[in-house]
N, C-alpha and C positions, 0 to 999 in steps of 0.2 A: 374179606378179612375179618376173623375169628377173635373175637375181643369177649377177655373177661378182668371184672374192676373190680376184684376183692379176694385176695390175694391173701396170704400170713406168712413169715419164714419164723428161724428160728430167733430173730429182731424182738418178739413175743413169744408166741405160742404154738409156731406151726413147724413142719419135722424138718426144713429143709432149709439149711443157710440161705441171703440172699444168693447170694451167686448161683449155687446150687437148684435153687424155685427159679432163678432165669434161665438157667439150659432149660432142665426140663418141661419149664412153660415153650419156650423152639423148640426142643421137640417133640410135643406135642403138639405143633402144628399154627400158636394160637401166634397172632397178628400186636394183639395192645393190649398189657395186663399191667393191674392197677399193683402198688404191693403199698398194704392197709392192714400196715402192723401196729397190735395195740398201741394206744397212749405212744405210738413213737415212730419216731422217722430215722431211727438209726442203720436201719437195712440198708436207705436208700441208696449212697454212696455205694456203694460195695455191687447193691442190683443196679444200679447203671452205669457199669463199667462189663460191665455182665450182658447187660443189656446191647449197648455200642456191641461188643465183639461177637454176639451172635446174631446180630441183623431180628432186634425187638425192639417197641419200641414203649419203653415206661411211666407211670404215670407215678412221678412223688405223691403219694396220698400216705393218710397213719385213720384208723377208728379211736375215734375219740367215746372211753367209759362213763356217761355221766347214768344216776337216779333219779325217779320220778315214784313217787309210793310205793317205793319197795321194788321196783321193780327197774330193773337193766333196758337205760337206750344210748342205741349205738350213734356216733355222730361220725360218718367219714367222710373227712375233706378234703378232697383232689386238686392239684395240679400246687401244696401248697411250698413255700419255702424251706427242706427238710432244717438246715440251721436259724426260724424263726426260734427269736426267747418265747413264743405261745407256746412251741412245742416241744422246747427243750425246760420247760418248765413243770409243760405237764405232765414230759417223762421222769423226771424228778420225784415230781406225787406221782407217779400212779406205780409205779418202782416198793416206792416207801407203804405205803395205800392194799394193794394189789400183794404182797406178803400179811398183811396183820389182817386183809380177810381171809390167805387160804389159812392162818394157824386157828384164826373163828369155826373158820368149813370141819378143819381135822378133827379140835375141840368135839362139834356137835357130831357129829362122825363115832369118834369115840365115847362122848354117850349114849350112839344108840349102840353099843356094840364094836361095835366093826375098830379091826388090832392097827391101825394107820397112823404115820406121822410125820412133822412138818419134813424128818431128813429125808423119810419116801418119798415126798414130793421130789423135794430138791433132787432130790437125786436122781430120780425120774426123769426131770427137766435135761435136768446133766447143767455141770459149771460154766459151762460157757456163757450160757443161758442171765441174761439178764433181769426177767420178768417170768415171773409165775403164775398158771392160770391153769381155767379145769382141769383142759386135756392132760396134762400136769400129775393130775390128781387122782384122774380118769385111772391111768396106766400104772398107778400106784397104787389103785386099786383095784387094777388085776394084777396085779405082782402078790398084790398079798393075799388076794383070791377070794377076794370082794366079790369078785362080778366079774363075769363071760367074758366082756370086750369092751373097747370106749366105748359104744355105744352102748350096753347094758348099763355102764355106771353109768351116763347123763341121765338114764333112762328112770330107771331104777333108783338113784341114792344122789345126783349131784345136779340134774338137770333144775331149770327157773322152782316147779312145782313144789319138788322136797324142802324137806326141814333144816338139812342142809346149808341151801344154799341161803348164802350173802352179798345182794348186791355189792358193786366192785362201789360205789360209793363216792367219784373223784368231782362234785359237783351236778347240777344241773343242769337238764337238754341244754337250756338255754346257756349256758356257761360253758357249751359244749359245741355251740353254731357259734360263740359270740370267737374265741380263742381261731374254731377252723377263719373264718372273716382273716382275725388280723395274724393270721399264716398267710395267707396273701389270697387262701383258697376257697374249693365250691364248698360250700355245705353239703351234705344228700344224710334227709333219714334213713339208714342200712335193716333194712328187716323190719319193718314198722306193723308192730304189733294192729292186730284192724279192729278192737275194742277202744284203740288212744287216735289214731286217723281222726278225731270227729272233737273232742276234745284239746289233743295240746298241737295239735297240728297247722289254726291260728298261731297259737302263745310262737312257735316256733319260725315262723314263717318272715314273723313282724320280726325278730331275733337277727333274719338275715338266711332265714333256709329258700335252698333254691333247689333241692331236687328230693326225690323219694330211690327204694330200688325196689323197683317192681320187676325184676329177673333173679330169677337165685333158683339152685340148683338145690331140685327137688318141691321145689311148688307148684299144686296145679296151677292151670290157667283164670281157673272164677279168682284166687288168691291176687293173683295177679292183674286182673283185670280189674279186681277192687285198692287193688295200690292204685294204678294206671287213672282211675276215676278219679279219687282224691286228688292224684296230680294236675289231672287237667280244668278241677275247680281250684284251686286255687291258680292254678299260672306256672303249673315246676316243673322241672324236665323229672328224667323219667334214670336210672341205668337198673345197671347186671350186673350178675355177677356169680364166681360162686360158694363163695367165703370158706375154701380151700385149703384146709391146716395139715392136711397130709392122710397116706393112705388110710389108717385108723377110723379119720372118722371126716374121707372129703369122697370118692369114691376115687375116680379117673381123673388125674388132670387133663385139663384140654376136650373129658363127653359133652361138657358144659360150656356155652359162652352163648355173644350177643351178635345179634351184625347189626352194623350201622345201622339201617336201616331204624329196627325202635330206640336206637336211641339220639337220633338225631343232633334234638337242641342240644343236647345235654356233649353231643361233640363239638358242636357247635360255641361251645361256652367256654370249655378247656379249650381252643385250636389257641385259643387271648394267650393263654397259661404253656402249652409242651407244644412241640412241635410234631402235627399230627397229618397223617400220607393225605397227597388228594380224596382220595378213596372215600380217608372219612367224614368227606366236608356235605 
């Protein structure tokens, strides 16, 4: 059984519509996937309908953004109720804040002499997009000739260490964990930075955190082991996923996957919310 618990669609900043993503995932021989769009579960109904059609097991989820000391911290919520008030309120706030954030990032880039506008970013995102994010800005920078590729745009202009970066600022990590709990989900810290595991982790555990994302495309074994050790120290489960947004910034869907044996404790928790096949337990 092949599992990928971190995928994005056009409901946030992925390349494929939710239904098309499910078809691509099944064609890539994945068996269980989670749709984890940023601060939104709007794509879950479409994804669920297509997943059932193609024989794919879908975990309803979302990736909630938060900020701590000027850095983005992302909390994954698995098995959430997509229609919960907590998730719907989060989505409304995120749409407004993400547009404000993008305008500020564009202003910072223009201050560096880079000719890109908010309209360029919105054009790169497409009219059907509810939210705009850094992948859309990266594409606009490629079109403007300021970067050779989406990856280069992140590496040289808009990644976290660069002057144009602006945190999403949708509240604290504790608030994100609490929102997942309120939506009936399992809170998991997505791609946790190693230098924050010691200080922030106990606080999130007290708020209800239940897991850490320990397996991720592109991570070294050493990085995964570090996160795994932190999970063991705090009696947390571990998860894994590709964080796939599209081929421009994520390789080939299905190249990365996690076997059930590596995330057994999480699957047992998830089985209380999602109908999983026997081989997942």
